[in-house]
C-alpha positions in Angstrom: 41.6 -86.1 -61.0 45.2 -86.1 -59.7 47.3 -88.9 -61.2 50.9 -87.7 -60.5 53.3 -88.9 -57.8 53.5 -85.9 -55.7 51.4 -85.5 -52.5 48.7 -82.8 -52.7 49.1 -80.1 -50.1 45.8 -79.2 -48.4 45.1 -76.7 -45.7 42.8 -77.2 -42.7 42.1 -74.8 -39.8 42.8 -76.1 -36.3 40.7 -75.4 -33.2 42.9 -72.4 -32.5 42.1 -71.0 -35.9 45.6 -71.6 -37.3 46.0 -72.8 -40.9 48.4 -75.8 -41.2 49.3 -78.0 -44.2 47.9 -81.4 -44.6 48.9 -83.9 -47.3 46.6 -86.3 -49.0 47.9 -89.7 -50.1 48.6 -89.9 -53.9 45.5 -91.5 -55.5 47.4 -93.5 -58.2 49.6 -96.0 -56.4 50.9 -97.3 -59.6 52.3 -93.9 -60.4 53.8 -93.8 -56.9 55.7 -97.1 -57.5 56.9 -96.1 -60.9 58.1 -92.7 -59.9 59.9 -94.0 -56.8 61.7 -96.6 -58.8 62.8 -94.0 -61.3 64.2 -91.7 -58.5 66.0 -94.6 -56.8 67.6 -95.6 -60.1 68.6 -92.0 -60.9 70.2 -91.5 -57.5 73.0 -94.0 -58.2 73.8 -94.1 -54.5 77.1 -96.1 -54.6 75.1 -98.6 -56.6 78.1 -99.8 -58.5 79.8 -100.8 -55.3 76.9 -102.9 -54.0 75.7 -106.4 -54.7 72.7 -106.4 -57.0 70.5 -108.4 -54.6 70.9 -105.8 -51.9 69.7 -103.0 -54.1 66.9 -105.1 -55.5 65.7 -106.0 -51.9 65.7 -102.3 -50.9 63.7 -101.4 -54.0 61.2 -104.1 -53.4 60.8 -103.1 -49.7 60.1 -99.5 -50.5 57.7 -100.2 -53.3 55.8 -102.8 -51.2 55.5 -100.4 -48.3 54.2 -97.6 -50.6 51.8 -100.0 -52.3 50.3 -101.1 -49.0 50.1 -97.6 -47.5 47.0 -95.5 -47.1 46.2 -92.3 -45.3 45.1 -94.2 -42.2 48.1 -96.6 -42.1 50.9 -94.1 -42.9 51.8 -93.8 -39.2 52.7 -97.5 -39.1 55.0 -97.0 -42.2 57.8 -94.5 -41.3 59.3 -94.5 -44.8 56.0 -93.2 -46.2 55.6 -90.5 -43.6 59.3 -89.4 -44.0 58.9 -89.2 -47.8 55.8 -87.0 -47.5 57.5 -84.9 -44.9 60.6 -84.5 -47.1 58.5 -83.4 -50.0 56.7 -80.8 -47.9 60.1 -79.5 -46.7 62.0 -79.3 -50.0 59.9 -80.7 -52.8 61.4 -83.2 -55.2 64.9 -82.4 -54.0 63.9 -83.4 -50.5 62.2 -86.5 -51.7 65.3 -87.7 -53.5 67.4 -87.0 -50.5 65.1 -88.9 -48.2 65.1 -91.9 -50.5 68.9 -91.8 -50.5 68.9 -91.7 -46.7 66.5 -94.6 -46.6 68.8 -96.6 -48.8 71.8 -96.0 -46.5 69.7 -96.9 -43.5 68.7 -100.1 -45.3 72.4 -101.0 -45.8 73.3 -100.0 -42.3 70.7 -102.3 -40.8 72.3 -105.2 -42.6 76.0 -104.4 -42.3 76.4 -103.1 -38.7 77.0 -105.6 -36.0 75.2 -105.3 -32.7 78.4 -104.0 -31.2 78.7 -101.3 -33.9 75.2 -100.1 -33.1 75.9 -100.0 -29.4 79.1 -97.9 -30.0 77.2 -95.5 -32.2 74.5 -95.1 -29.6 77.1 -94.2 -27.0 78.6 -91.6 -29.3 75.0 -90.2 -29.9 74.3 -89.9 -26.2 74.2 -86.1 -25.9 72.3 -85.8 -22.6 75.1 -84.1 -20.7 76.7 -81.4 -22.8 78.1 -79.7 -19.7 80.6 -82.5 -19.5 82.0 -81.4 -22.9 83.7 -78.5 -21.1 85.6 -80.0 -18.1 87.9 -76.9 -17.6 84.8 -74.6 -17.2 83.4 -77.1 -14.7 86.5 -76.7 -12.5 85.8 -73.0 -12.0 83.2 -71.9 -9.5 81.5 -69.4 -11.8 79.1 -66.6 -10.8 76.3 -66.1 -13.4 74.5 -62.7 -13.6 71.4 -62.9 -15.7 70.3 -59.4 -16.9 66.7 -59.5 -18.3 64.3 -56.9 -19.5 62.6 -55.5 -22.6 64.4 -53.8 -25.4 66.0 -50.5 -24.4 66.1 -51.2 -20.7 69.9 -50.8 -20.2 70.6 -54.4 -19.4 73.5 -54.8 -21.8 74.9 -51.4 -20.7 75.3 -52.5 -17.1 76.9 -55.8 -18.2 79.4 -53.9 -20.4 80.3 -51.5 -17.6 81.3 -54.5 -15.5 83.4 -55.8 -18.4 85.2 -52.5 -18.7 86.2 -52.7 -15.0 87.8 -56.2 -15.4 91.4 -56.8 -16.4 90.5 -59.6 -18.8 87.2 -60.5 -20.5 85.2 -61.5 -23.5 82.1 -60.0 -25.2 80.1 -62.4 -27.4 77.3 -61.0 -29.6 75.0 -62.4 -32.3 76.3 -60.1 -35.1 79.6 -58.8 -36.3 78.3 -55.3 -36.1 77.8 -55.7 -32.3 81.2 -57.3 -31.9 82.8 -54.5 -33.9 81.1 -51.8 -31.8 82.2 -53.3 -28.5 85.7 -53.7 -29.9 85.7 -50.0 -30.7 84.2 -49.0 -27.4 86.8 -50.9 -25.3 89.8 -49.7 -27.3 88.6 -46.1 -27.2 88.3 -46.4 -23.4 91.9 -47.5 -23.1 91.2 -51.3 -22.9 93.2 -53.1 -25.6 90.7 -55.5 -27.3 91.0 -57.9 -30.2 88.2 -58.5 -32.7 87.5 -62.1 -33.6 84.6 -63.0 -36.0 84.1 -65.7 -38.6 85.5 -63.5 -41.4 87.5 -60.8 -39.7 90.4 -60.6 -37.3 91.7 -57.3 -35.8 94.6 -58.1 -33.5 95.5 -55.0 -31.6 97.8 -56.8 -29.2 98.5 -60.5 -29.0 98.6 -60.1 -25.2 95.4 -58.1 -25.0 93.2 -59.1 -22.1 89.9 -58.3 -24.0 88.3 -60.0 -26.9 85.1 -59.1 -28.7 83.6 -62.0 -30.7 80.6 -63.2 -32.6 79.2 -65.9 -30.4 80.2 -68.8 -32.6 83.9 -67.7 -32.3 84.0 -67.5 -28.5 87.4 -69.0 -27.2 86.3 -71.6 -24.7 89.9 -72.4 -23.9 90.8 -69.0 -22.5 90.4 -68.1 -18.8 89.1 -64.5 -18.2 87.7 -62.5 -15.3 84.4 -61.4 -16.9 82.4 -62.5 -20.0 79.3 -61.0 -21.5 77.0 -63.0 -23.7 74.4 -60.8 -25.4 70.9 -61.7 -26.7 70.8 -64.9 -24.5 67.3 -65.7 -25.8 69.0 -66.9 -29.0 70.0 -70.0 -27.0 66.6 -71.4 -28.0 67.1 -70.7 -31.7 66.5 -73.8 -33.9 69.6 -73.2 -36.0 72.1 -71.1 -34.1 71.2 -71.9 -30.5 74.1 -74.3 -30.1 76.6 -71.4 -30.1 74.9 -69.7 -27.1 74.8 -73.0 -25.3 78.5 -73.6 -26.0 79.3 -70.1 -24.8 77.3 -70.4 -21.6 78.7 -73.9 -20.7 82.2 -73.5 -22.0 83.5 -70.0 -21.2 86.1 -70.1 -18.5 85.1 -66.9 -16.7 84.8 -66.2 -13.0 81.9 -63.9 -13.7 79.5 -64.6 -16.6 76.9 -61.9 -17.6 74.0 -63.0 -19.7 71.7 -60.3 -21.3 68.4 -61.0 -22.9 64.6 -61.4 -22.5 62.7 -62.3 -19.4 61.5 -65.6 -20.9 65.0 -67.1 -20.6 64.8 -67.2 -16.7 63.4 -70.7 -16.2 65.9 -72.3 -18.6 68.9 -70.5 -17.3 68.0 -71.5 -13.7 68.0 -75.1 -14.8 71.3 -74.8 -16.7 73.0 -73.0 -13.8 71.9 -75.7 -11.4 73.1 -78.5 -13.7 76.6 -76.8 -14.0 76.9 -76.0 -10.3 77.2 -72.3 -10.9 75.8 -69.5 -8.7 73.0 -67.4 -10.3 71.9 -63.9 -9.7 69.0 -62.4 -11.7 68.8 -58.7 -12.4 65.4 -57.4 -13.7 65.2 -54.1 -15.8 62.3 -52.0 -17.0 62.1 -50.1 -20.2 63.7 -46.7 -19.9 61.4 -44.9 -22.3 57.7 -45.2 -23.0 56.4 -47.4 -25.8 52.8 -47.0 -27.0 50.7 -48.9 -29.5 48.6 -46.4 -31.6 44.9 -46.8 -31.9 44.8 -46.2 -35.6 46.8 -47.5 -38.6 48.0 -45.4 -41.6 45.1 -47.0 -43.6 47.6 -47.6 -46.5 48.2 -43.9 -47.0 52.0 -43.3 -47.4 51.4 -39.5 -47.3 50.9 -39.9 -43.6 54.5 -40.9 -43.1 56.7 -38.4 -41.2 60.4 -38.0 -40.3 61.7 -40.8 -38.1 59.3 -43.5 -39.3 60.4 -47.1 -40.0 58.3 -49.4 -42.1 58.9 -53.1 -41.6 58.4 -55.7 -44.4 59.9 -59.2 -44.8 60.9 -59.5 -48.5 63.4 -57.7 -50.6 60.8 -57.2 -53.3 58.5 -55.4 -50.9 61.2 -53.4 -49.3 62.4 -51.9 -52.6 58.9 -51.4 -53.8 58.0 -49.5 -50.6 61.2 -47.4 -51.0 60.2 -46.4 -54.5 56.6 -45.7 -53.6 57.5 -43.6 -50.5 60.0 -41.5 -52.4 57.5 -40.8 -55.2 54.7 -40.0 -52.8 56.5 -38.0 -50.1 59.5 -36.7 -52.0 61.6 -37.8 -49.1 64.6 -40.1 -49.4 64.5 -43.5 -47.9 67.2 -45.7 -46.3 66.8 -49.5 -46.4 68.1 -52.3 -44.2 67.6 -56.0 -44.7 69.5 -59.2 -44.0 71.2 -59.9 -47.3 72.8 -56.4 -47.4 76.4 -56.5 -46.2 76.7 -55.4 -42.5 78.8 -52.5 -43.6 76.1 -51.2 -45.9 73.4 -51.7 -43.2 75.5 -49.5 -40.9 75.9 -46.9 -43.6 72.2 -46.9 -44.3 71.5 -46.6 -40.6 73.9 -43.6 -40.3 72.1 -41.9 -43.2 68.7 -42.4 -41.5 70.0 -41.1 -38.1 71.7 -38.0 -39.5 69.4 -35.1 -38.8 71.2 -32.9 -41.4 70.3 -34.8 -44.5 67.0 -35.7 -46.2 67.0 -39.5 -45.4 63.9 -39.1 -43.2 62.3 -42.6 -43.5 63.6 -46.2 -43.1 62.3 -49.3 -44.7 63.6 -52.5 -43.1 63.2 -56.2 -42.4 63.5 -57.8 -39.0 67.2 -57.3 -39.4 66.7 -54.1 -37.4 65.8 -56.2 -34.3 69.4 -56.1 -33.1 72.8 -54.7 -34.0 72.1 -51.2 -35.2 71.8 -47.8 -33.6 68.5 -46.4 -35.0 66.8 -43.1 -34.1 63.3 -44.4 -34.8 60.2 -42.6 -33.6 57.5 -44.9 -35.0 57.6 -48.5 -36.1 55.0 -49.3 -38.8 54.4 -53.0 -39.6 53.4 -53.5 -43.3 52.7 -57.1 -42.5 52.8 -59.6 -39.6 53.2 -62.6 -41.9 56.5 -64.0 -43.1 57.6 -66.7 -45.5 59.5 -69.4 -43.6 60.9 -71.3 -46.6 57.9 -73.6 -46.9 54.7 -71.6 -46.2 53.6 -68.2 -44.8 53.2 -67.9 -41.0 52.6 -65.2 -38.5 55.8 -63.9 -36.8 56.1 -64.7 -33.1 55.0 -62.4 -30.3 58.6 -62.1 -29.1 59.7 -60.9 -32.6 56.9 -58.3 -32.8 58.0 -57.0 -29.4 61.6 -56.9 -30.3 61.0 -55.0 -33.5 58.5 -52.6 -31.9 61.0 -52.0 -29.1 63.3 -50.2 -31.6 60.9 -47.2 -31.5 61.6 -44.4 -29.1 65.3 -45.1 -28.3 66.2 -43.8 -24.8 69.2 -42.2 -26.4 70.7 -42.4 -29.9 74.5 -42.8 -30.4 74.6 -39.2 -31.6 73.2 -38.0 -28.2 75.5 -40.4 -26.4 78.6 -38.7 -28.0 77.5 -35.4 -26.5 77.4 -36.8 -22.9 80.2 -37.8 -20.5 81.9 -41.1 -21.1 80.4 -42.7 -18.0 77.0 -42.4 -19.6 77.9 -43.2 -23.1 77.7 -46.4 -25.1 78.2 -47.3 -28.7 77.5 -51.0 -28.6 74.0 -51.4 -29.9 71.3 -48.8 -29.2 70.0 -50.8 -26.2 73.3 -50.2 -24.4 72.7 -46.7 -23.1 71.5 -44.4 -20.4 69.4 -41.4 -21.0 71.1 -38.1 -22.0 70.2 -35.4 -19.4 68.9 -33.1 -22.1 66.4 -35.6 -23.5 63.0 -35.7 -22.0 60.7 -38.8 -21.9 58.3 -37.0 -24.2 61.0 -36.7 -26.9 61.8 -40.5 -26.6 58.2 -41.8 -26.7 58.1 -44.7 -29.1 55.0 -45.4 -31.2 53.9 -48.7 -32.9 51.2 -49.1 -35.5 50.5 -50.8 -38.9 50.2 -49.7 -42.5 46.9 -51.4 -42.9 44.0 -51.5 -40.5 43.6 -55.3 -40.6 47.1 -55.8 -39.2 46.7 -53.4 -36.2 44.7 -55.8 -34.0 47.4 -58.4 -34.3 50.0 -56.0 -33.2 47.9 -54.6 -30.3 47.3 -58.2 -29.0 51.0 -59.1 -29.3 52.2 -56.0 -27.4 50.2 -56.9 -24.3 50.7 -60.7 -24.5 53.4 -62.6 -22.8 55.8 -64.5 -25.0 56.2 -68.2 -24.4 59.2 -69.2 -22.2 62.2 -70.8 -23.8 62.0 -74.4 -22.9 65.2 -75.8 -24.3 68.7 -74.9 -25.3 70.1 -75.8 -28.7 73.1 -78.1 -29.0 75.2 -79.6 -31.8 77.5 -82.6 -31.6 81.2 -81.5 -31.2 83.5 -82.1 -34.1 85.3 -85.0 -32.4 82.0 -86.9 -32.0 81.1 -86.4 -35.6 84.6 -87.7 -36.8 84.4 -90.8 -34.6 80.8 -91.5 -35.7 81.7 -91.1 -39.4 84.4 -93.7 -39.0 81.8 -96.4 -38.8 80.6 -95.8 -42.3 82.2 -96.7 -45.7 84.1 -93.8 -47.3 81.6 -93.6 -50.1 78.7 -92.8 -47.6 77.1 -89.5 -48.1 78.3 -87.1 -45.3 74.8 -85.5 -45.1 73.4 -89.0 -44.3 76.0 -89.4 -41.5 75.0 -86.1 -40.0 71.3 -87.0 -40.3 71.7 -90.5 -38.8 73.6 -89.0 -35.9 70.8 -86.6 -35.3 68.2 -89.3 -35.7 69.6 -91.6 -33.1 70.8 -88.9 -30.6 69.7 -89.2 -27.0 68.8 -85.9 -25.4 67.9 -84.4 -22.1 64.5 -82.6 -22.1 66.1 -79.2 -21.5 68.1 -79.5 -24.8 67.2 -79.7 -28.5 69.4 -80.6 -31.5 69.8 -77.6 -33.8 68.4 -78.4 -37.3 70.8 -79.4 -39.9 69.2 -77.5 -42.8 72.1 -75.6 -44.5 74.7 -78.1 -43.2 73.1 -81.0 -45.1 72.7 -78.9 -48.2 76.3 -77.8 -48.2 77.3 -81.5 -47.5 75.3 -82.6 -50.6 76.8 -79.7 -52.7 80.4 -80.8 -52.1 79.6 -84.6 -52.0 81.1 -85.2 -55.5 84.4 -83.7 -54.4 86.9 -86.5 -53.6 89.9 -86.4 -51.2 88.2 -84.3 -48.6 88.7 -85.4 -45.0 85.8 -85.6 -42.6 87.2 -82.5 -40.8 87.3 -80.7 -44.1 83.7 -81.4 -44.7 82.8 -80.4 -41.2 84.4 -77.0 -41.8 82.6 -76.5 -45.1 79.3 -77.4 -43.5 79.8 -74.7 -40.9 80.6 -72.0 -43.4 78.3 -69.0 -44.1 77.1 -70.4 -47.4 73.5 -71.2 -47.0 72.0 -72.6 -50.2 68.3 -72.4 -51.1 67.8 -74.4 -54.3 69.6 -77.0 -56.4 70.3 -74.3 -59.0 71.7 -71.8 -56.4 75.0 -70.5 -57.8 76.5 -70.9 -54.3 76.5 -74.6 -54.9 78.9 -74.2 -57.9 81.1 -71.9 -55.8 81.2 -74.4 -52.9 82.3 -77.2 -55.2 85.0 -75.0 -56.7 86.4 -74.0 -53.3 86.2 -77.6 -52.1 88.1 -78.8 -55.2 90.8 -76.3 -54.2 91.1 -77.8 -50.7 91.0 -81.3 -52.0 93.9 -80.6 -54.5 95.6 -78.1 -52.2 96.0 -75.7 -55.1 94.3 -73.1 -57.2 92.9 -71.0 -54.3 93.8 -67.6 -55.6 90.6 -65.5 -55.8 91.4 -64.4 -59.4 91.5 -68.0 -60.5 88.0 -69.0 -59.2 85.6 -68.7 -62.1 82.5 -68.9 -59.8 83.4 -65.5 -58.2 82.1 -63.1 -60.8 84.6 -60.3 -60.7 83.4 -58.8 -64.0 80.7 -57.0 -62.0 83.5 -54.6 -60.8 83.6 -53.2 -64.3 79.9 -52.4 -64.8 78.8 -48.8 -64.6 76.3 -48.4 -61.8 74.3 -45.8 -63.8 73.9 -48.3 -66.7 73.5 -51.5 -64.7 70.6 -53.8 -65.2 67.7 -54.2 -62.7 69.2 -57.3 -61.1 72.6 -55.7 -60.6 72.1 -55.1 -56.9 71.2 -58.8 -56.4 74.3 -59.8 -58.2 76.4 -57.5 -56.1 74.9 -59.0 -52.9 75.7 -62.5 -54.1 79.3 -61.4 -55.0 79.7 -60.0 -51.5 78.4 -63.2 -50.0 80.9 -65.2 -52.2 83.8 -63.0 -51.0 82.7 -63.4 -47.3 82.8 -67.2 -47.9 86.2 -67.0 -49.4 87.6 -64.9 -46.6 85.9 -67.2 -44.0 87.6 -70.2 -45.5 90.9 -68.4 -45.8 91.2 -68.3 -42.0 90.7 -72.1 -42.0 92.7 -73.1 -45.1 95.3 -70.3 -45.2 97.7 -72.3 -47.3 95.1 -72.8 -50.0 93.2 -69.5 -50.1 96.2 -67.3 -50.0 94.9 -64.1 -51.5 93.0 -63.0 -48.4 94.2 -59.4 -48.5 93.1 -59.0 -52.1 89.7 -60.5 -51.2 89.2 -57.9 -48.5 90.1 -55.1 -50.9 87.7 -56.4 -53.6 85.0 -56.7 -50.8 85.4 -53.0 -50.0 84.9 -52.2 -53.7 81.7 -54.2 -53.9 80.4 -52.5 -50.8 81.0 -49.1 -52.4 79.1 -50.2 -55.5 76.2 -51.5 -53.4 76.0 -48.1 -51.7 76.1 -46.4 -55.0 73.3 -48.5 -56.4 71.1 -47.7 -53.4 71.8 -44.0 -53.7 71.3 -44.0 -57.5 67.9 -45.7 -57.0 66.8 -42.8 -54.8 68.1 -40.2 -57.3 66.2 -41.8 -60.1 63.0 -42.0 -58.1 63.2 -38.4 -57.2 63.3 -37.5 -60.9 60.3 -39.6 -61.6 57.2 -37.5 -62.5 54.7 -40.2 -61.7 53.1 -39.2 -58.4 50.8 -42.2 -57.9 49.9 -42.9 -54.3 50.5 -46.3 -52.8 49.8 -48.8 -55.6 47.9 -52.0 -55.3 49.5 -54.4 -52.9 52.4 -56.4 -54.4 51.5 -60.0 -54.4 53.9 -61.7 -52.0 53.3 -65.1 -53.5 56.5 -64.9 -55.5 59.0 -67.7 -55.6 60.5 -68.5 -52.3 64.0 -68.0 -53.6 63.1 -64.4 -54.6 61.2 -63.5 -51.5 63.2 -65.0 -48.7 65.6 -62.7 -46.9 68.8 -64.3 -45.9 69.6 -63.5 -42.2 72.7 -65.6 -41.8 75.4 -63.5 -40.2 78.5 -64.9 -38.7 76.9 -68.3 -38.7 79.2 -71.3 -38.3 82.1 -72.2 -36.0 85.5 -73.7 -36.6 88.3 -74.3 -34.2 91.1 -74.3 -36.7 92.0 -70.7 -37.3 95.3 -70.9 -39.1 95.7 -67.3 -40.3 95.6 -63.9 -38.6 95.2 -61.0 -41.0 97.8 -58.3 -40.3 96.8 -54.6 -40.6 97.2 -53.3 -44.1 99.4 -50.4 -45.2 97.4 -47.4 -46.3 100.1 -45.9 -48.5 99.1 -47.5 -51.8 96.2 -46.5 -54.0 95.7 -48.8 -57.0 94.4 -47.3 -60.3 92.8 -49.4 -63.0 90.2 -49.1 -65.7 86.8 -50.6 -64.7 86.0 -51.1 -68.4 89.1 -52.3 -70.3 89.3 -53.0 -74.0 92.3 -53.6 -76.3 93.2 -50.8 -78.6 93.3 -53.1 -81.7 90.1 -55.0 -81.7 88.0 -53.3 -79.0 87.3 -56.7 -77.6 87.4 -56.9 -73.9 90.0 -59.3 -72.5 88.8 -61.7 -69.8 90.4 -63.7 -67.0 89.1 -67.0 -65.8 87.1 -65.1 -63.1 85.5 -62.8 -65.8 87.5 -59.6 -64.9 89.5 -57.8 -67.6 93.1 -58.9 -67.9 94.4 -55.4 -67.1 92.3 -55.3 -63.9 93.6 -58.8 -63.0 97.2 -57.6 -63.6 96.6 -54.5 -61.5 95.3 -56.6 -58.6 97.9 -59.3 -58.9 100.6 -56.6 -58.9 99.6 -55.2 -55.6 102.3 -55.6 -53.0 100.4 -53.8 -50.3 96.7 -53.1 -50.1 95.0 -50.1 -48.6 92.9 -50.7 -45.6 89.2 -50.4 -46.6 87.4 -47.4 -45.2 85.5 -48.2 -42.0 81.7 -48.0 -42.6 80.2 -44.8 -41.3 78.4 -45.5 -38.1 76.5 -43.5 -35.6 78.9 -44.2 -32.8 
């Protein structure tokens, strides 16, 4: 019999055949009371600053409610339901956080006057987000909605209109896309600046064109034409707010939205609410796409050149890479979300190049957008994905988007051989067909590795995806600052965000984007004193998603926040949490987890660079961070290449082994897809182009002659390496990643 505090997860099958979690009430109510009391006491939520009767009353209320609760009566006791929900979401960490929030709510109900509550409710009235952008409402905009399946030319036509304008903005979901449009426009003679969360390339301060990630769209700039790509992301539960902000806030006479057909009803409503004209352009796929009638039946020897296998965990991707190289003797490129964008582009280039032996690609859903890929056949290894809590089937729209990568109408390599008016380098779906490519050559095929997955794919390919019913929004910074002013300085910032979300009033066509990473980041930097509310808002928007309480990113966030709070110590070589000692390891002798460590180091560098654009006076070694980042990217590419070489030397020719159990820990299995997430208005530093005249030389393994003991800096790098980096006056510009454009 279960006697612990935690709810027992059970599973039941609904009428539609879907398994969903169900939680049973704990059977030992005394254990519930005791465990809750322990957690409340351990939290120490500003307990020293409160009167003892207040804390005692809160404790008694919670315990009494739990004691009286049963499975049937839980709906009438919100605290019980919220505690169970929090546990399902994040385990004991979530439970502790929810109790803390309940404590703050308890205090708020006793300390706020009726007038305070009314003022908070006014701030939380988010029903009319179009009014947040009055300058855009003054312009009579013309919206052009380009909709169609993958590889239908919709974005191509929108970009052609952008090229014809004297001023404009491109906004895409990924830095790779923004970078390719930036390159395309500059190549065509249109000066264009690149603006992303962690990169600035300023060609001309007076340039009429800007290519941005969607979170970085300048809504205070008037232009002739703007293009917003992948508009279906407006319904995303985490990033949707950025697309809504761009659609409602861009001051463009002509606004082009590109995406899926299922966005039409929502965009019609938004356009009517904003008073903008709307024209809808429908497109059909330019090359045929066919679902095969048979799977590969688990036999990797049936793979052929141009195949792409899709899996959703890093463990599975690397396992498949090894098994395919052993079985087929072909080299395999890999693409997944936690790889740096530059490495994804390099791996894509290796796969696309017909003159090498990288014949097969193994990838996650990261291939759904942002890469030029010459894929002939998509092979799903699974249609189930871990969502952070449990395993669920991927959506129909996602299956279609991934499958649509097969049979590209024209690859970038073919585009380079055609006249400029038919070429495009910004994402593979921005193209026309090369005259020398026949439809038969561009036929895309879709199937599965195992037979039992094939029927799911076949049904999804002929089904209609559900329409997007609402657009994501997030409260503007000014509203958050004003809302936070009602709470004592010691109040948890994550609670302030949560309460604002809880009491927000919304229109049915909008939804509040989930807090998720923002509250985790807020909790991570909560112990840091002397941060302003705006400082905390900036950190919460940073690309530093944390997964667990022992995530090393939490320590790095605190270290960086301490630098901001003290306004000192922001040199990258002085931050111990950034493990620069990895630069000294020999790739050939590295441990098995070396790649994972490099990926984390790259993520840490991206965070540092991102913050250096917001706190330029504190994080003042941005150029050095860019250079170290390029070194890390080179090492990651070396590791991936070295893995292929080792596999090819292996004499074990076993065929596809028994299926790897995917019930590994969530932190190991989940693939981080955060790219260019976050938005901040305070960009206080623009990175100038680097000089390419200096080539630093330093020993990657450095020991003193006398003792043979390696000398270390605070960040873990050898002192000679540190001296070399600190002595740099000018840094060479990192090599651009090889792309197919």
